[in-house]
Every structure is written in C-alpha cells, then in structure tokens.
Residue, then its C-alpha position, 0 to 999 in steps of 0.5 A: f163762873h160767878l157771873l153765871m151764878d148771878f143770873l140763876p133765880p135764888q133758892s133753886l136746886i141750882e143755888v145749892r149746887r151754886a153753894e156746893v160748887a162754892d165750897s168746892y172752889q174753897y176746898k180746891d183753893l185750901e188744897k192749893l194753899l196746903e200744897q204751897q205750904q207743903h212746897l214751902n215746907r220742902l224749900r224750907d227743909s231743903l234750905k236748912e239742909r243747903k245751910t247745914e251743908l253749906q256750915t259743915i263745908t265752911k267748918n271743914g274749910l276753916e279746919q283745912v285752913k287751920k291745918q294747912e296753917e299748922r302745916s306751914k308753921l310746922s314746915a317752917h319750923v322744920e326748915l329752920l331746924r334743918q337749917f340749924l342743923e346743917d349750921q351745927k354740922r359745918l360748925f362741927e366739921y370746922e372744928k373737927e379740922r381744926l382739932e386735927d391740925m392742932k393734934e397734928r401740930l402737937d405731934k410734930r411738937e411731940h416729934n421735935l421734942r423727943e428728937h430734942q430730948q434725944k440730942f439733949d440725952d446724947s449731948r449729956r452723955r457726951y459731956e459725961n463722958n468727956q467730963q469723966q475723960f478729963s477727970q481721968r487725964r488730970d488725975q493721971l496728969m496730976k500723978t504724973q506731975r508728982k512723979l516728976h517733982l519727987 
C-alpha cells in the first residue's frame, strides 16, 4: 500500500486520503497494541491468580505436612505410652502373683503356727496336769511315809 501511495501526485485529494489512511493504520496499530496490552494484563492477572493458588496449595501442603508430622509424633508417643502401660500391667500382674504367693505362704505359716501353738498349749496342759498329778502323788507318798515312820 505504501508503494502505491508513493506514485500519487502530492497535494491531491488522494494525498489527504493517504494521510487519513495512515492515521487509520496508526489507530489500528494502537488498537492492536492496546489489545496486546490488555492480553498481557489478563495474562499477568492469570499468572497472579495461579501464583496465589500455588502459594495457597503450597501453604496448605506445608500445613498438611506439619499436621502429618505432628500426627506421626503423637502416634509414636501414644505407642510408647501404650507400651509403657502394657509393661506396667505385666509388672502389676507379676507383683500381684508374688503377693498372692506371699499371702499363701503367710497363711500356711499362720496355720502351722496355730497348729504348733495348739500342740504347745496341749503339751503345757499335759505337763501341768502331770505336774499336778506328780505333786499329788508325792504328797500322798510323803503322807504314807510319815505314817509308816510313826
């Protein structure tokens, strides 16, 4: 188109049209630039939105990772507590059995002690009885002996 305009005579009506056409080309160029700028602005906005989404996703991911780490720590702590309680339960059961065995042995000893105490008391009564009988016989013998000596 520019080549065609160069062959037209200057200062003609066509020349005026040529200026209008040139202005319209500049206007079209400006419109294209404006469209490109608007497109770039939309791309920037879209990029900002994507960046914000990515930051949100990253933030949420980090929060989830932190929560998962916290859950893992709590899970490990709970497992340690569970193991500690199981150990304490076993220790309690063991001590309970020992205590029951000790009580059983103590009951046997008490029973044996009562039996021996009963035997001892019976023996003492027999001894006292025998002692009394012995004293009575001795006294009787002494009386008989005195009678004989007189």
